[in-house]
mmCIF file of the N, C-alpha and C atoms, coordinates in Angstrom:
data_MODEL
# 
_entry.id   MODEL 
# 
loop_
_atom_site.group_PDB 
_atom_site.id 
_atom_site.type_symbol 
_atom_site.label_atom_id 
_atom_site.label_alt_id 
_atom_site.label_comp_id 
_atom_site.label_asym_id 
_atom_site.label_entity_id 
_atom_site.label_seq_id 
_atom_site.pdbx_PDB_ins_code 
_atom_site.Cartn_x 
_atom_site.Cartn_y 
_atom_site.Cartn_z 
_atom_site.occupancy 
_atom_site.B_iso_or_equiv 
_atom_site.pdbx_formal_charge 
_atom_site.auth_seq_id 
_atom_site.auth_comp_id 
_atom_site.auth_asym_id 
_atom_site.auth_atom_id 
_atom_site.pdbx_PDB_model_num 
ATOM 1   N N  . MET A 1 1  ? 127.199 -134.492 -78.642  1.00 0.00 ? 1  MET A N  1 
ATOM 2   C CA . MET A 1 1  ? 127.781 -134.151 -79.922  1.00 0.00 ? 1  MET A CA 1 
ATOM 3   C C  . MET A 1 1  ? 126.463 -134.279 -80.786  1.00 0.00 ? 1  MET A C  1 
ATOM 4   N N  . PHE A 1 2  ? 125.858 -135.496 -80.709  1.00 0.00 ? 2  PHE A N  1 
ATOM 5   C CA . PHE A 1 2  ? 124.780 -135.816 -81.835  1.00 0.00 ? 2  PHE A CA 1 
ATOM 6   C C  . PHE A 1 2  ? 123.541 -136.368 -80.769  1.00 0.00 ? 2  PHE A C  1 
ATOM 7   N N  . GLY A 1 3  ? 123.649 -135.875 -79.672  1.00 0.00 ? 3  GLY A N  1 
ATOM 8   C CA . GLY A 1 3  ? 122.678 -136.199 -78.744  1.00 0.00 ? 3  GLY A CA 1 
ATOM 9   C C  . GLY A 1 3  ? 122.858 -137.633 -77.895  1.00 0.00 ? 3  GLY A C  1 
ATOM 10  N N  . GLY A 1 4  ? 124.388 -137.855 -77.574  1.00 0.00 ? 4  GLY A N  1 
ATOM 11  C CA . GLY A 1 4  ? 124.361 -139.085 -76.846  1.00 0.00 ? 4  GLY A CA 1 
ATOM 12  C C  . GLY A 1 4  ? 125.326 -140.201 -77.573  1.00 0.00 ? 4  GLY A C  1 
ATOM 13  N N  . ASP A 1 5  ? 125.854 -140.867 -76.528  1.00 0.00 ? 5  ASP A N  1 
ATOM 14  C CA . ASP A 1 5  ? 126.556 -141.953 -77.323  1.00 0.00 ? 5  ASP A CA 1 
ATOM 15  C C  . ASP A 1 5  ? 125.711 -143.305 -77.628  1.00 0.00 ? 5  ASP A C  1 
ATOM 16  N N  . THR A 1 6  ? 124.424 -143.153 -77.233  1.00 0.00 ? 6  THR A N  1 
ATOM 17  C CA . THR A 1 6  ? 123.521 -144.218 -77.786  1.00 0.00 ? 6  THR A CA 1 
ATOM 18  C C  . THR A 1 6  ? 123.202 -143.591 -79.297  1.00 0.00 ? 6  THR A C  1 
ATOM 19  N N  . THR A 1 7  ? 122.895 -142.534 -79.555  1.00 0.00 ? 7  THR A N  1 
ATOM 20  C CA . THR A 1 7  ? 122.347 -142.023 -81.113  1.00 0.00 ? 7  THR A CA 1 
ATOM 21  C C  . THR A 1 7  ? 123.879 -142.122 -81.927  1.00 0.00 ? 7  THR A C  1 
ATOM 22  N N  . ILE A 1 8  ? 124.794 -141.659 -81.469  1.00 0.00 ? 8  ILE A N  1 
ATOM 23  C CA . ILE A 1 8  ? 126.049 -141.612 -82.777  1.00 0.00 ? 8  ILE A CA 1 
ATOM 24  C C  . ILE A 1 8  ? 127.042 -142.836 -82.918  1.00 0.00 ? 8  ILE A C  1 
ATOM 25  N N  . LYS A 1 9  ? 126.608 -143.817 -81.823  1.00 0.00 ? 9  LYS A N  1 
ATOM 26  C CA . LYS A 1 9  ? 127.394 -145.065 -82.171  1.00 0.00 ? 9  LYS A CA 1 
ATOM 27  C C  . LYS A 1 9  ? 126.921 -146.046 -83.214  1.00 0.00 ? 9  LYS A C  1 
ATOM 28  N N  . PRO A 1 10 ? 125.594 -146.468 -83.369  1.00 0.00 ? 10 PRO A N  1 
ATOM 29  C CA . PRO A 1 10 ? 125.405 -146.859 -84.366  1.00 0.00 ? 10 PRO A CA 1 
ATOM 30  C C  . PRO A 1 10 ? 125.498 -146.039 -85.599  1.00 0.00 ? 10 PRO A C  1 
ATOM 31  N N  . PHE A 1 11 ? 125.267 -144.980 -85.645  1.00 0.00 ? 11 PHE A N  1 
ATOM 32  C CA . PHE A 1 11 ? 125.246 -143.735 -86.836  1.00 0.00 ? 11 PHE A CA 1 
ATOM 33  C C  . PHE A 1 11 ? 126.813 -144.041 -87.314  1.00 0.00 ? 11 PHE A C  1 
ATOM 34  N N  . ILE A 1 12 ? 127.848 -143.893 -86.561  1.00 0.00 ? 12 ILE A N  1 
ATOM 35  C CA . ILE A 1 12 ? 129.187 -143.625 -87.094  1.00 0.00 ? 12 ILE A CA 1 
ATOM 36  C C  . ILE A 1 12 ? 129.361 -145.377 -87.504  1.00 0.00 ? 12 ILE A C  1 
ATOM 37  N N  . ASP A 1 13 ? 129.033 -146.390 -87.045  1.00 0.00 ? 13 ASP A N  1 
ATOM 38  C CA . ASP A 1 13 ? 129.324 -147.678 -87.170  1.00 0.00 ? 13 ASP A CA 1 
ATOM 39  C C  . ASP A 1 13 ? 128.615 -148.223 -88.582  1.00 0.00 ? 13 ASP A C  1 
ATOM 40  N N  . TYR A 1 14 ? 127.543 -147.530 -88.814  1.00 0.00 ? 14 TYR A N  1 
ATOM 41  C CA . TYR A 1 14 ? 126.917 -147.590 -90.278  1.00 0.00 ? 14 TYR A CA 1 
ATOM 42  C C  . TYR A 1 14 ? 127.854 -146.825 -91.243  1.00 0.00 ? 14 TYR A C  1 
ATOM 43  N N  . SER A 1 15 ? 127.911 -145.477 -90.864  1.00 0.00 ? 15 SER A N  1 
ATOM 44  C CA . SER A 1 15 ? 128.706 -145.088 -91.887  1.00 0.00 ? 15 SER A CA 1 
ATOM 45  C C  . SER A 1 15 ? 130.060 -145.528 -92.031  1.00 0.00 ? 15 SER A C  1 
ATOM 46  N N  . ILE A 1 16 ? 130.738 -146.037 -91.109  1.00 0.00 ? 16 ILE A N  1 
ATOM 47  C CA . ILE A 1 16 ? 131.796 -146.819 -91.683  1.00 0.00 ? 16 ILE A CA 1 
ATOM 48  C C  . ILE A 1 16 ? 131.699 -147.953 -92.569  1.00 0.00 ? 16 ILE A C  1 
ATOM 49  N N  . TYR A 1 17 ? 130.816 -148.834 -92.244  1.00 0.00 ? 17 TYR A N  1 
ATOM 50  C CA . TYR A 1 17 ? 130.299 -149.989 -92.979  1.00 0.00 ? 17 TYR A CA 1 
ATOM 51  C C  . TYR A 1 17 ? 130.346 -149.503 -94.371  1.00 0.00 ? 17 TYR A C  1 
ATOM 52  N N  . ILE A 1 18 ? 129.360 -148.415 -94.757  1.00 0.00 ? 18 ILE A N  1 
ATOM 53  C CA . ILE A 1 18 ? 129.065 -147.682 -95.929  1.00 0.00 ? 18 ILE A CA 1 
ATOM 54  C C  . ILE A 1 18 ? 130.253 -147.468 -96.700  1.00 0.00 ? 18 ILE A C  1 
ATOM 55  N N  . LYS A 1 19 ? 131.027 -146.815 -95.844  1.00 0.00 ? 19 LYS A N  1 
ATOM 56  C CA . LYS A 1 19 ? 132.474 -145.989 -96.485  1.00 0.00 ? 19 LYS A CA 1 
ATOM 57  C C  . LYS A 1 19 ? 133.010 -146.726 -96.839  1.00 0.00 ? 19 LYS A C  1 
ATOM 58  N N  . LYS A 1 20 ? 133.393 -148.215 -96.285  1.00 0.00 ? 20 LYS A N  1 
ATOM 59  C CA . LYS A 1 20 ? 134.396 -149.136 -96.406  1.00 0.00 ? 20 LYS A CA 1 
ATOM 60  C C  . LYS A 1 20 ? 134.157 -149.631 -97.704  1.00 0.00 ? 20 LYS A C  1 
ATOM 61  N N  . LYS A 1 21 ? 132.613 -149.938 -97.830  1.00 0.00 ? 21 LYS A N  1 
ATOM 62  C CA . LYS A 1 21 ? 132.111 -150.901 -99.271  1.00 0.00 ? 21 LYS A CA 1 
ATOM 63  C C  . LYS A 1 21 ? 132.383 -150.097 -100.303 1.00 0.00 ? 21 LYS A C  1 
ATOM 64  N N  . GLN A 1 22 ? 131.944 -148.641 -100.092 1.00 0.00 ? 22 GLN A N  1 
ATOM 65  C CA . GLN A 1 22 ? 132.365 -147.536 -101.547 1.00 0.00 ? 22 GLN A CA 1 
ATOM 66  C C  . GLN A 1 22 ? 133.552 -147.534 -101.660 1.00 0.00 ? 22 GLN A C  1 
ATOM 67  N N  . MET A 1 23 ? 134.469 -147.448 -100.750 1.00 0.00 ? 23 MET A N  1 
ATOM 68  C CA . MET A 1 23 ? 135.921 -147.363 -101.151 1.00 0.00 ? 23 MET A CA 1 
ATOM 69  C C  . MET A 1 23 ? 136.330 -148.541 -101.828 1.00 0.00 ? 23 MET A C  1 
ATOM 70  N N  . ILE A 1 24 ? 135.838 -149.797 -101.177 1.00 0.00 ? 24 ILE A N  1 
ATOM 71  C CA . ILE A 1 24 ? 136.625 -151.344 -102.026 1.00 0.00 ? 24 ILE A CA 1 
ATOM 72  C C  . ILE A 1 24 ? 135.830 -151.010 -103.433 1.00 0.00 ? 24 ILE A C  1 
ATOM 73  N N  . ARG A 1 25 ? 134.619 -150.864 -103.603 1.00 0.00 ? 25 ARG A N  1 
ATOM 74  C CA . ARG A 1 25 ? 134.100 -150.729 -104.909 1.00 0.00 ? 25 ARG A CA 1 
ATOM 75  C C  . ARG A 1 25 ? 134.765 -150.025 -105.794 1.00 0.00 ? 25 ARG A C  1 
ATOM 76  N N  . SER A 1 26 ? 135.269 -148.797 -105.274 1.00 0.00 ? 26 SER A N  1 
ATOM 77  C CA . SER A 1 26 ? 135.828 -147.828 -106.220 1.00 0.00 ? 26 SER A CA 1 
ATOM 78  C C  . SER A 1 26 ? 137.485 -148.300 -106.575 1.00 0.00 ? 26 SER A C  1 
ATOM 79  N N  . ALA A 1 27 ? 137.858 -148.829 -105.388 1.00 0.00 ? 27 ALA A N  1 
ATOM 80  C CA . ALA A 1 27 ? 139.213 -149.417 -105.863 1.00 0.00 ? 27 ALA A CA 1 
ATOM 81  C C  . ALA A 1 27 ? 139.073 -150.753 -106.654 1.00 0.00 ? 27 ALA A C  1 
ATOM 82  N N  . ARG A 1 28 ? 138.471 -151.562 -106.626 1.00 0.00 ? 28 ARG A N  1 
ATOM 83  C CA . ARG A 1 28 ? 138.216 -152.569 -107.803 1.00 0.00 ? 28 ARG A CA 1 
ATOM 84  C C  . ARG A 1 28 ? 137.905 -152.089 -109.190 1.00 0.00 ? 28 ARG A C  1 
ATOM 85  N N  . LYS A 1 29 ? 137.062 -150.734 -109.275 1.00 0.00 ? 29 LYS A N  1 
ATOM 86  C CA . LYS A 1 29 ? 136.918 -150.389 -110.618 1.00 0.00 ? 29 LYS A CA 1 
ATOM 87  C C  . LYS A 1 29 ? 137.843 -149.260 -111.040 1.00 0.00 ? 29 LYS A C  1 
ATOM 88  N N  . PHE A 1 30 ? 138.243 -148.538 -110.313 1.00 0.00 ? 30 PHE A N  1 
ATOM 89  C CA . PHE A 1 30 ? 139.309 -147.534 -110.804 1.00 0.00 ? 30 PHE A CA 1 
ATOM 90  C C  . PHE A 1 30 ? 140.583 -147.491 -110.470 1.00 0.00 ? 30 PHE A C  1 
ATOM 91  N N  . GLY A 1 31 ? 140.997 -148.551 -109.154 1.00 0.00 ? 31 GLY A N  1 
ATOM 92  C CA . GLY A 1 31 ? 142.340 -148.850 -108.914 1.00 0.00 ? 31 GLY A CA 1 
ATOM 93  C C  . GLY A 1 31 ? 142.701 -147.910 -107.307 1.00 0.00 ? 31 GLY A C  1 
ATOM 94  N N  . LEU A 1 32 ? 143.577 -148.554 -106.899 1.00 0.00 ? 32 LEU A N  1 
ATOM 95  C CA . LEU A 1 32 ? 143.792 -147.843 -105.505 1.00 0.00 ? 32 LEU A CA 1 
ATOM 96  C C  . LEU A 1 32 ? 144.358 -146.669 -105.686 1.00 0.00 ? 32 LEU A C  1 
ATOM 97  N N  . THR A 1 33 ? 144.960 -146.101 -106.532 1.00 0.00 ? 33 THR A N  1 
ATOM 98  C CA . THR A 1 33 ? 145.500 -144.733 -106.300 1.00 0.00 ? 33 THR A CA 1 
ATOM 99  C C  . THR A 1 33 ? 144.511 -143.733 -107.205 1.00 0.00 ? 33 THR A C  1 
ATOM 100 N N  . ALA A 1 34 ? 143.339 -144.210 -107.467 1.00 0.00 ? 34 ALA A N  1 
ATOM 101 C CA . ALA A 1 34 ? 142.505 -143.220 -108.510 1.00 0.00 ? 34 ALA A CA 1 
ATOM 102 C C  . ALA A 1 34 ? 141.942 -142.127 -107.408 1.00 0.00 ? 34 ALA A C  1 
ATOM 103 N N  . ALA A 1 35 ? 141.574 -141.205 -107.542 1.00 0.00 ? 35 ALA A N  1 
ATOM 104 C CA . ALA A 1 35 ? 141.606 -139.693 -106.919 1.00 0.00 ? 35 ALA A CA 1 
ATOM 105 C C  . ALA A 1 35 ? 140.117 -140.161 -105.992 1.00 0.00 ? 35 ALA A C  1 
ATOM 106 N N  . LYS A 1 36 ? 138.786 -140.880 -106.709 1.00 0.00 ? 36 LYS A N  1 
ATOM 107 C CA . LYS A 1 36 ? 138.029 -141.117 -106.038 1.00 0.00 ? 36 LYS A CA 1 
ATOM 108 C C  . LYS A 1 36 ? 138.100 -142.129 -104.846 1.00 0.00 ? 36 LYS A C  1 
ATOM 109 N N  . THR A 1 37 ? 139.014 -143.136 -105.155 1.00 0.00 ? 37 THR A N  1 
ATOM 110 C CA . THR A 1 37 ? 139.261 -144.228 -104.198 1.00 0.00 ? 37 THR A CA 1 
ATOM 111 C C  . THR A 1 37 ? 139.849 -143.658 -103.217 1.00 0.00 ? 37 THR A C  1 
ATOM 112 N N  . VAL A 1 38 ? 141.037 -142.518 -103.271 1.00 0.00 ? 38 VAL A N  1 
ATOM 113 C CA . VAL A 1 38 ? 141.595 -141.984 -102.378 1.00 0.00 ? 38 VAL A CA 1 
ATOM 114 C C  . VAL A 1 38 ? 140.687 -140.945 -101.412 1.00 0.00 ? 38 VAL A C  1 
ATOM 115 N N  . LYS A 1 39 ? 139.927 -140.284 -102.034 1.00 0.00 ? 39 LYS A N  1 
ATOM 116 C CA . LYS A 1 39 ? 138.813 -139.436 -101.176 1.00 0.00 ? 39 LYS A CA 1 
ATOM 117 C C  . LYS A 1 39 ? 138.144 -140.433 -100.466 1.00 0.00 ? 39 LYS A C  1 
ATOM 118 N N  . LEU A 1 40 ? 137.644 -141.449 -100.629 1.00 0.00 ? 40 LEU A N  1 
ATOM 119 C CA . LEU A 1 40 ? 136.989 -142.236 -99.825  1.00 0.00 ? 40 LEU A CA 1 
ATOM 120 C C  . LEU A 1 40 ? 137.520 -142.914 -98.783  1.00 0.00 ? 40 LEU A C  1 
ATOM 121 N N  . SER A 1 41 ? 138.913 -143.409 -99.001  1.00 0.00 ? 41 SER A N  1 
ATOM 122 C CA . SER A 1 41 ? 139.922 -143.389 -98.473  1.00 0.00 ? 41 SER A CA 1 
ATOM 123 C C  . SER A 1 41 ? 139.631 -142.495 -96.891  1.00 0.00 ? 41 SER A C  1 
ATOM 124 N N  . GLN A 1 42 ? 140.219 -141.045 -97.111  1.00 0.00 ? 42 GLN A N  1 
ATOM 125 C CA . GLN A 1 42 ? 140.377 -140.445 -96.026  1.00 0.00 ? 42 GLN A CA 1 
ATOM 126 C C  . GLN A 1 42 ? 139.189 -139.922 -95.764  1.00 0.00 ? 42 GLN A C  1 
ATOM 127 N N  . GLU A 1 43 ? 138.087 -140.147 -96.361  1.00 0.00 ? 43 GLU A N  1 
ATOM 128 C CA . GLU A 1 43 ? 136.689 -139.901 -95.354  1.00 0.00 ? 43 GLU A CA 1 
ATOM 129 C C  . GLU A 1 43 ? 136.373 -141.041 -94.345  1.00 0.00 ? 43 GLU A C  1 
ATOM 130 N N  . LEU A 1 44 ? 136.515 -142.113 -94.916  1.00 0.00 ? 44 LEU A N  1 
ATOM 131 C CA . LEU A 1 44 ? 137.072 -143.556 -93.875  1.00 0.00 ? 44 LEU A CA 1 
ATOM 132 C C  . LEU A 1 44 ? 137.384 -143.117 -92.697  1.00 0.00 ? 44 LEU A C  1 
ATOM 133 N N  . ASP A 1 45 ? 138.929 -142.641 -93.010  1.00 0.00 ? 45 ASP A N  1 
ATOM 134 C CA . ASP A 1 45 ? 139.863 -142.004 -91.698  1.00 0.00 ? 45 ASP A CA 1 
ATOM 135 C C  . ASP A 1 45 ? 138.942 -141.100 -90.951  1.00 0.00 ? 45 ASP A C  1 
ATOM 136 N N  . GLN A 1 46 ? 138.462 -140.606 -91.518  1.00 0.00 ? 46 GLN A N  1 
ATOM 137 C CA . GLN A 1 46 ? 137.944 -139.528 -90.798  1.00 0.00 ? 46 GLN A CA 1 
ATOM 138 C C  . GLN A 1 46 ? 136.723 -140.038 -89.768  1.00 0.00 ? 46 GLN A C  1 
ATOM 139 N N  . LEU A 1 47 ? 135.915 -141.119 -90.474  1.00 0.00 ? 47 LEU A N  1 
ATOM 140 C CA . LEU A 1 47 ? 135.273 -141.776 -89.606  1.00 0.00 ? 47 LEU A CA 1 
ATOM 141 C C  . LEU A 1 47 ? 135.619 -142.538 -88.520  1.00 0.00 ? 47 LEU A C  1 
ATOM 142 N N  . LEU A 1 48 ? 136.845 -143.209 -88.857  1.00 0.00 ? 48 LEU A N  1 
ATOM 143 C CA . LEU A 1 48 ? 137.588 -143.878 -87.671  1.00 0.00 ? 48 LEU A CA 1 
ATOM 144 C C  . LEU A 1 48 ? 138.071 -143.084 -87.172  1.00 0.00 ? 48 LEU A C  1 
ATOM 145 N N  . ASN A 1 49 ? 138.756 -142.161 -87.099  1.00 0.00 ? 49 ASN A N  1 
ATOM 146 C CA . ASN A 1 49 ? 139.030 -141.276 -86.042  1.00 0.00 ? 49 ASN A CA 1 
ATOM 147 C C  . ASN A 1 49 ? 137.950 -140.870 -85.030  1.00 0.00 ? 49 ASN A C  1 
ATOM 148 N N  . LEU A 1 50 ? 137.077 -140.266 -85.891  1.00 0.00 ? 50 LEU A N  1 
ATOM 149 C CA . LEU A 1 50 ? 135.734 -139.963 -84.622  1.00 0.00 ? 50 LEU A CA 1 
ATOM 150 C C  . LEU A 1 50 ? 135.258 -141.068 -83.906  1.00 0.00 ? 50 LEU A C  1 
ATOM 151 N N  . LYS A 1 51 ? 135.421 -142.289 -84.538  1.00 0.00 ? 51 LYS A N  1 
ATOM 152 C CA . LYS A 1 51 ? 134.949 -143.398 -83.831  1.00 0.00 ? 51 LYS A CA 1 
ATOM 153 C C  . LYS A 1 51 ? 135.442 -143.831 -82.496  1.00 0.00 ? 51 LYS A C  1 
ATOM 154 N N  . GLN A 1 52 ? 137.002 -143.398 -82.909  1.00 0.00 ? 52 GLN A N  1 
ATOM 155 C CA . GLN A 1 52 ? 137.943 -143.460 -81.894  1.00 0.00 ? 52 GLN A CA 1 
ATOM 156 C C  . GLN A 1 52 ? 137.985 -142.469 -80.767  1.00 0.00 ? 52 GLN A C  1 
ATOM 157 N N  . LYS A 1 53 ? 137.729 -141.264 -81.244  1.00 0.00 ? 53 LYS A N  1 
ATOM 158 C CA . LYS A 1 53 ? 137.519 -140.403 -80.298  1.00 0.00 ? 53 LYS A CA 1 
ATOM 159 C C  . LYS A 1 53 ? 136.192 -140.343 -79.105  1.00 0.00 ? 53 LYS A C  1 
ATOM 160 N N  . GLU A 1 54 ? 135.408 -141.096 -79.916  1.00 0.00 ? 54 GLU A N  1 
ATOM 161 C CA . GLU A 1 54 ? 134.107 -141.409 -79.168  1.00 0.00 ? 54 GLU A CA 1 
ATOM 162 C C  . GLU A 1 54 ? 134.168 -142.627 -77.935  1.00 0.00 ? 54 GLU A C  1 
ATOM 163 N N  . LEU A 1 55 ? 135.276 -143.727 -78.547  1.00 0.00 ? 55 LEU A N  1 
ATOM 164 C CA . LEU A 1 55 ? 135.392 -144.728 -77.834  1.00 0.00 ? 55 LEU A CA 1 
ATOM 165 C C  . LEU A 1 55 ? 136.260 -144.033 -76.531  1.00 0.00 ? 55 LEU A C  1 
ATOM 166 N N  . LEU A 1 56 ? 137.272 -142.993 -76.917  1.00 0.00 ? 56 LEU A N  1 
ATOM 167 C CA . LEU A 1 56 ? 138.175 -142.505 -75.577  1.00 0.00 ? 56 LEU A CA 1 
ATOM 168 C C  . LEU A 1 56 ? 137.436 -141.958 -74.768  1.00 0.00 ? 56 LEU A C  1 
ATOM 169 N N  . LYS A 1 57 ? 136.782 -141.248 -75.296  1.00 0.00 ? 57 LYS A N  1 
ATOM 170 C CA . LYS A 1 57 ? 135.805 -140.227 -74.122  1.00 0.00 ? 57 LYS A CA 1 
ATOM 171 C C  . LYS A 1 57 ? 134.893 -141.492 -73.310  1.00 0.00 ? 57 LYS A C  1 
ATOM 172 N N  . GLN A 1 58 ? 134.668 -142.187 -73.984  1.00 0.00 ? 58 GLN A N  1 
ATOM 173 C CA . GLN A 1 58 ? 133.616 -143.034 -73.216  1.00 0.00 ? 58 GLN A CA 1 
ATOM 174 C C  . GLN A 1 58 ? 134.368 -144.126 -72.177  1.00 0.00 ? 58 GLN A C  1 
ATOM 175 N N  . ALA A 1 59 ? 135.605 -144.366 -72.733  1.00 0.00 ? 59 ALA A N  1 
ATOM 176 C CA . ALA A 1 59 ? 136.618 -144.621 -71.471  1.00 0.00 ? 59 ALA A CA 1 
ATOM 177 C C  . ALA A 1 59 ? 136.867 -144.013 -70.351  1.00 0.00 ? 59 ALA A C  1 
ATOM 178 N N  . MET A 1 60 ? 137.249 -142.533 -70.872  1.00 0.00 ? 60 MET A N  1 
ATOM 179 C CA . MET A 1 60 ? 137.573 -141.643 -69.882  1.00 0.00 ? 60 MET A CA 1 
ATOM 180 C C  . MET A 1 60 ? 136.362 -141.194 -68.835  1.00 0.00 ? 60 MET A C  1 
ATOM 181 N N  . ASP A 1 61 ? 135.332 -141.227 -69.340  1.00 0.00 ? 61 ASP A N  1 
ATOM 182 C CA . ASP A 1 61 ? 134.146 -140.849 -68.511  1.00 0.00 ? 61 ASP A CA 1 
ATOM 183 C C  . ASP A 1 61 ? 133.901 -142.284 -67.639  1.00 0.00 ? 61 ASP A C  1 
ATOM 184 N N  . GLN A 1 62 ? 133.755 -143.357 -68.018  1.00 0.00 ? 62 GLN A N  1 
ATOM 185 C CA . GLN A 1 62 ? 133.890 -144.719 -67.037  1.00 0.00 ? 62 GLN A CA 1 
ATOM 186 C C  . GLN A 1 62 ? 134.941 -144.594 -65.972  1.00 0.00 ? 62 GLN A C  1 
ATOM 187 N N  . THR A 1 63 ? 136.133 -144.188 -66.229  1.00 0.00 ? 63 THR A N  1 
ATOM 188 C CA . THR A 1 63 ? 137.175 -143.945 -65.142  1.00 0.00 ? 63 THR A CA 1 
ATOM 189 C C  . THR A 1 63 ? 136.830 -142.626 -64.136  1.00 0.00 ? 63 THR A C  1 
ATOM 190 N N  . GLN A 1 64 ? 136.149 -141.960 -64.452  1.00 0.00 ? 64 GLN A N  1 
ATOM 191 C CA . GLN A 1 64 ? 135.985 -141.066 -63.633  1.00 0.00 ? 64 GLN A CA 1 
ATOM 192 C C  . GLN A 1 64 ? 134.852 -141.017 -62.467  1.00 0.00 ? 64 GLN A C  1 
# 
């Protein structure tokens, strides 16, 4: 996908870390239901789903 698991894992982990910080900052400044906070939350969800898919793929590859 992005050049193999060794390349994408640190990218996903760092992206999750940054997005989470952005979302928390937005929630504190604008509130939990602010459009900006909700958008950041949805983006974080997408990153977490991507990480989960990659982990599942790794697990499946190891069992074969």
